[in-house]
C-alpha positions in Angstrom: 160.2 76.8 206.7 163.9 76.8 207.4 166.2 79.8 207.2 168.0 78.2 204.3 164.8 77.8 202.3 163.7 81.4 203.1 167.1 82.7 202.0 166.8 80.8 198.7 163.3 82.4 198.1 164.7 85.8 199.0 167.4 85.4 196.4 164.8 84.4 193.8 162.7 87.4 194.7 165.5 89.9 193.8 164.8 89.5 190.1 161.0 89.6 190.1 158.9 92.7 189.6 156.4 94.1 192.0 152.9 93.0 191.0 150.8 93.7 194.0 150.1 97.2 195.3 148.3 98.1 198.5 146.8 101.6 198.2 144.9 104.2 200.2 142.1 101.8 200.9 144.4 99.3 202.7 143.9 95.6 202.3 140.5 95.1 200.6 138.8 92.0 199.5 139.8 92.7 195.9 143.5 93.0 197.1 143.2 89.6 198.8 141.7 88.0 195.7 144.4 89.5 193.5 147.1 88.2 195.9 145.5 84.8 196.1 145.3 84.5 192.3 148.9 85.8 191.8 150.2 83.3 194.4 148.4 80.4 192.6 149.9 81.5 189.3 153.4 82.4 190.4 154.0 81.1 193.9 156.4 83.9 194.8 155.2 87.4 194.6 156.5 90.9 195.5 154.2 93.6 196.8 154.4 97.2 197.7 152.5 99.5 200.1 151.8 102.9 198.4 152.6 106.2 200.2 149.4 107.4 201.9 148.2 103.9 202.7 146.7 103.5 206.2 148.9 100.5 207.1 152.5 99.6 207.1 154.2 97.0 204.9 154.6 94.6 207.9 150.9 94.9 208.7 149.9 94.3 205.0 152.2 91.3 204.8 150.7 89.8 208.0 147.1 90.3 206.9 147.7 89.0 203.4 149.5 85.9 204.6 146.8 85.1 207.1 144.0 85.4 204.5 145.8 83.6 201.7 147.7 80.9 203.7 151.1 82.2 202.4 154.5 82.4 204.1 156.1 85.8 204.7 159.5 85.8 203.2 160.9 89.3 203.5 159.9 92.9 204.2 162.1 95.9 203.6 160.8 99.4 203.7 157.5 99.5 201.8 158.1 96.3 199.9 157.4 92.7 200.9 157.7 89.2 199.5 155.5 86.2 200.1 155.4 82.6 199.0 152.7 79.9 198.8 153.1 76.6 196.9 150.5 76.4 194.0 147.8 73.8 194.7 147.4 72.9 191.0 150.8 73.5 189.3 153.7 73.7 191.8 156.8 75.1 190.1 159.2 76.2 192.8 160.9 73.3 194.6 162.3 74.2 198.0 164.4 71.6 199.7 
C-alpha cells in the first residue's frame, strides 16, 4: 500500500466512530472474531485500547492485523485504524 493510499484511508477514518474496544483481557479470540466481522462489513474500522489493558495500541494493532490479514493504517495514542478489503462486497476503492 502506498503512502497516498494510506493518507486517503486516514482521511476517511476521521469521520467514523470507534467500534472495536480492547479491554483488560487484551486481544482475545472474541475480539479477533469481532474485528474480522467488522472488517468484512465495513472494510475500514477504528479501534481503541481501554485504560488498564495489558497491551499498548501499537501491540493490539499489530496482533489484530496479523490475525485478520488487515493493513495497519494509523495509530495515535490509544486509538488505531485498520483496513482490509471485503472478500464478498468491496466498497472502498483505493487507487
